[in-house]
N, C-alpha and C positions, 0 to 999 in steps of 0.2 A: 450454132457453128462451136460457138467457143466451147460448146460443152466435148463436141467432137476433137478437137485439138487436144483440149484438155488429156482426152483417153489416151488420143495419139503418143501426147509428151512420155504419159505416165507410164507406157508399153516400153517407150525408147529408153526410161528409164530404168526398168527394171530388164529388158535386155543386155544393157550397155554396162552395168552398176557392176555384176558378177564380172561378165567379160573382162572387163577391166581390173576387177581383184585378182583373177585367174593371172590376166598378162603382168600386174605388177609383184604377181610371188613367183610366175618364171623367169623376171627379170633379175630379182631379189635372190633367186635361189642360184643363178647363173652369175654371178660375183665372186669372186677368187674373194677369196677370207683368206686375211694374212696376221699375225700377230708381229705387230713393229716392236722393235728392239732397242733399244741406247747405253751405250757403256761408253762409261770415261776409261782409256789404256794407255799403257804407253806406245810411242812411237817414235822408231830408228827408223834405220833405212841402210838394203843393202843394196851391190850390185851382183850380176854376170861376170864373177874372177874366183875361180878358183884356190885361194889362200879365204877363200869365206863363205866354203863350203866343205862336203867329202863329195869325191865325183865329179859329174860335171855339172860343172856351174848353172846350165841352161837348162837342166832338169830338173823339176821341184816334186818334191819329194811325191805326188800323187801322182806325179807323173806327165806335166804338162810341159811344155815349151816357150821359157821363155826368151822374148824379143824384144830390142829396148823400144823405148816409145811404149809398151803394154800398160796399162795403168794395170799392175797387180800387187798384192798383198801376199802373203805370211801368216797365219794367225799360232799364238802359241799352243798349244794342243788342250789343256784348259777350256779354252772357246770353243771349244769347235764341243764340246754337250750343252754349247747355250745358240745350238744353231747356225753356229761358223764354220763351213762345210766346202765340201770344194764344189766351187761354180757360184756361191750364193756371189750376191749383187752386197757395195756398203759404201757408203757415203761416209767420208772422214771431215766430219767440221770443218771449215774454213781450207780447205780443200775442192777447186773444183773436179765434175766429175764425178763417175763412178768408178768403184776396183774392184775386183775382179778377187775372190780367195782361192787361191790356186796351188800355195804350198802351206805348210808346217815346217813353225821349229825347233830346235832339239826339245826336249822336256825338260826341260831346268830351269827354263821359260812361260813363266803365271802372265796372264793379264797385261801380256804383251802382240804387236805387229810387230811387222817390218815392211815396209813402202819400198817396193820395185824400183830402183831408179837406171834401170840396163845397165851399161858401162861408167858410166858419168859419176868415178868414185870422188871428184872435189863435191858435186850438187849433194850426194850422199853423207858426205861430213858435214857441210854446211847444214843440213837437216838436224842433225844431232839426234839428239833426243828428247821427244819430246810430250808431253796428256794430251791427249787429244780427244774428242768426244766421234765414238762412226757409232751410225744409224744403217741397221737391216732389216730382214724381213724374212719369215718362214712362213708356213703353209699352218695354219690350224688344225693340223687334224695332224700334223707331226708332234711330238711331244720332242722337243730338243735334248734334254735330258737322257733319254734314249736312247738318242739317233747312231749310230753308227759309226766309226771315225771319217769311213769310205768315202759319207756325202753323197751327195745326186744331182743333176742340173741347176741350171744357174735359178732363182729366185729372186723377183723384183725389191726394190728398197720401195 
């Protein structure tokens, strides 16, 4: 009886271990592979006002429409090469929630973000200019340095 139970146990192990290994490989290969980024930048704030932009103050440089209450940021163009393209989700240290890159700034700015504050000019003035740490993710298969400025769909942080 013990010999028969031992043989049954060996058979189960021989069948199950390769199956579990295949299952593990399938699950591991399905997970999205992201590279996490972290950077200190200068953060200012902006509003939907004619005197703060050229053209319609609600339309971004990438063609998105801004509405008060949205958690949106504009990025300096040098940050686009780091993977901060249109639709990328960004966490800003010490601020709740996730912000979406929806606008790009004038070429003169470097290592800077602009946080959208709707039509609340006072709130933007109170924010002022601060150093903040931002975090975002890019898919591993992309090389952010060679990515075009046009961007692609949302990426989760």
